[in-house]
C-alpha angles and dihedrals in degrees: 000000000000138000106238129190114210122196114190127142095201108087097208094048090046090052091048093051091047092050094047095048094041091052088053088059101259126133107239128198110186129197132182095223140036096239094062090044091054091051089054091050090055090058089067138224094090119133103182141019124211113185139172116233100223110056134139119253099011118018125209094263093055092044093053091045091053091049092052092049093054114085092210094051106035092095092062113105114235126208119189125208117214138167121241093258090054095056091102087067095055092093086065090051093051091046090053090055108270115155098204142347138215122206122226130268091044137174116243089240090057092055093045091049092051093047094046091048093053094045091050091049091049090052091051091050090048091050091052091049091047091050090051091047091050091051089052091049092048090050091050092047091049092051091048091048091052090050092049091049090051091052091046092051092050093050093044094048094051094045099043099038092072092062091072109050113226106169093089095047120096123206107285148165122251127189126182140064113355118199127192117195127186137163109253125232094019091159089057092048092052089058089063106032136039124256091254091052090048090050091049091050093047092047091051092050097042092046088059091047090048091052091051092046089054091047091055092046101251111185098215139010131175143149114267116179108318095334145048132273113207123185128197103192116213091217086072092060117125131190089266102037135037136187094254093053094047091050091050091053089055091049091053091047090054091074093062091042091053091047092052090059090074091072091047093050093048093046102039110021104028090058091060101039095042120204094342106126114245127210116263112266114245139151133208124221130194123192120197132166108225147104138261143180123236106215112200115223117197116228114263116233093350095321126146118280113245138196116221119201110227132182145084092272090057090055091046091050091055092051092047090052091054089049091051092050091049091050091043090231114160094207123021125184130193122224090256091054091051092048092049092051091048090049092053092040093243109159119222120152119229124208102192145335135215135192118241133175114237131161091359095305137091113245133189112227125188135206116222121222 
């Protein structure tokens, strides 16, 4: 129900309006002149104005005009009351900004209908404004999230890149199992933690992944975008180990690495964000059998040398990772990865597969159990 200000100089009419609107459940504050009514409107928390036209001091036309000229009041619906002989003046009332009028004498139902109509209209206008405001907020949040992710990627790249020495590596070709690893729901995380906290969490997680990758003799690891690219080159295969098997061992180790992040989050992040619930920690992996070139870029003006992965399979891996995140699959394998594992008798159960179109071709992708 609404708070309604009524301005009517006739005591009996004022009492009737108050009784009718109060019985309908509204909170009514009645005044015998427009000046006092306007003062009450300025105090706030009023949702509708009902005013007589002919009043001493400040008539209804002037009152409505003042309401429409005040930025804090212009949203308030205004209903004017007029007698039958004053109907010729209603054009003036509408010009001054009135939303509706009721002629006296009136039936209670007429007044209720007019009030309900204006309140409903005001709610619709409010809903439209709120929707527009929410869109603006969402746009601002999205822009801020993108900026935080950019900062996070820059920090992560510079801190993690040093763990895998590159200065002594020439540009080279690698062919084998390619793995992309990324923290899932990063946009949700950045709504709860700062960019520096996100970078610390990612560094902690990727350091563990990096240690495992080294343990299982990965041939290359580097930051690409907001995740890791790990390569198990088939030229490093031995009679007892192969690139598919080494990649699978890393995939299986990822479950325990992901599980260990719970203690880190509770010990490091929960202490700073308090009782605010955080998103569940999860990562997404994509395995693809392919090849790439590592192009060596010399540091500019004394900068650090970098290796840039280039090739169609690198682009395909990125698209597969986006598909895996969209499907919320923890481990996604391409058809070439599945074939390579079957060839080397590496056992990995698959739950399902779907066909997707990427890079102009239809690909089978599989979800690992």
